N, C-alpha and C positions, 0 to 999 in steps of 0.2 A: 509569340502567341499573345492574344489579347483576352482580357478578362470578360467573361460573359455578363457580369453584373455592371461594372463601371466602364468597361471599354478601354481601359488603359493597358499599355503594353507591360507584360510580365515575362519572367523567364519561362522557357518551355517546360522545365522540370518542376515548376512551382506547383505545390498542392493547394496553397492558399494565396489569394491575391494580396500583395503587400500594401496596396492602396486602400482597399475596402474590407479585406478580411474574409471574403466569401470563398468557399471551397471551389476549386477548379475541376474537381473530379469526385467520384465516390470513394476514392482511396482513403481520404481522411475519415469519412464516416465508418468505414470498415475498421480502420486502425483504432478509432476511439471506442467502438463497440467491443473490440477484442480485449480491451483493457477496462472491463466493467468493474473491477474491484472485488468481485466475489472470489473468495479463496476456496470455497467448497467446504463441506463439513469435515472431511478427513484431514485436509491440509490445515484448516483452522484449528482443529483439535491437536494436531502435531505441534503447531506453533505455540499453543497454549501449554501443552504438557512439557515441551522442551523449548524454553525461551531462546536458547542459543540458535536453534533452527530458525525461529522467527527473525532473529537479528541477522543471521546470514542471508536469509531470503530478502530481508529489507535492503541490505547493502547491495545484493546482486540485482534485484529488480528495480531499484530506485531510478536509475537512468532511463530504463526502457518502459517499465510498467509502474508508474508512480502510485496508482490507486491500489494495486495489489500489494505493492511494497508497504504502503501505509497501513493496510489491513493486517499484514503479517507483523509489522512492527507494533501495532496496537495490541494484538494478541500476546506477543512476547512481553510487552510492558505490563499489561494487566496481570499476566501470570507471575511476573517478578514481584509486583507490588503485593499480590495476594500471598505469595510465598513468604515475603518479609513479615507481613502482618501475622500470619499463622505462626511463624517462628517466634515472634515477640510474645504472642499469647501463650505458646508452649513454654517458653522460658519463664514467663511470669507465673504460670500455673505450677511449674516445677519448683520455683522458689517458695511459693506460698505453701505447697505441699511439704516441702522440706522443713518448714518452720513448725509444723504440727507433728 
């Protein structure tokens, strides 16, 4: 098969021309749009409330859906950081309250 853009010979199963980088079909566009990175409200909330779920989804999705994986990992990381900050504030308040 030959590239429609540069005219060089490429593999028949190639989705992208190795010479110029142009898509050889619409399959690449469909694949990229399917991985738009939007987790959705419900799944994003689950990743936030249960960081371990976000971590698992990050590890599972990373090879095939990197944008969604990054989004799930971000929600898990934010949740973990906020949990640690609130824990430190709680312990500090308990120590101050115990002194009085």
